[in-house]
N, C-alpha and C positions, 0 to 999 in steps of 0.2 A: 579752206575758208575763201580764198580768192575766187575759186571756180564757182562756188555757190553764190557769192556776192555778184559775180558777173552774170550768172544765169538770172538772178533776181532783177538786175538792172535791165537786161535784155527783155525780160517778160514785161516790164513796165514801159519800155520804149523799144519795141521790136524792130522798128525800121532804121535804127541807128547803125546796123551792120551793113556792109557793102554787099550788093548782089554779085555773086560769083560769075555768072554768065558762062557756065560750062557748056560744052557742045551737046552732051546727052540731055534729052528733053526731061527725063525724070529728075535730074539734079540741077537743071539750068537756073532755077529760081532760088536756090539755096543762098543764104546770106552767111557772112563770116564776120567774126569779131574776136579780137585777142583777149585772152584771160588777163585780168588786171594783175600787174606785177610779173607776168610770165608771157611777154609779148610773142614769143616763138610758139606758144600753144594756142591753137585756133579752135573756136567753137563754130560748128556748121549747123545751121538751124533753118526752119521754115516758120514764117509768120502764119499763125492760125487764129481763128476767131477766139478772142479772149486770152491770147498769149502766144506762146511759141512752142515748137516741137524741136527738141535737140536731136540732131541726126548723128553727129559725131564730134568728138573732141580729139584732136591729134596735133602732133608737132608739125610746124610749118615746113620742115625740111623733107617731109614724106612726099610720095607721089599722090598728092591729094585727089586729083580727079580720078586717077586709076583706082584708088581705094574706095572712093565714094560710089563709083560706077558698079561695084560688085553687088 
């Protein structure tokens, strides 16, 4: 339920997540936001016209840039 609620809030206010600024061009403009109640779990997404595109949900202890670059 927390993940779904967080997705819905992001869709309503998509620019509330921080821009990641990764080196690779294809993922440079991804934004990240923590799941409510599970701050170690991060949502990576793109702002799209009319909402957002969820790219990945992962634990913050992972090699985030390495996994997203694949």
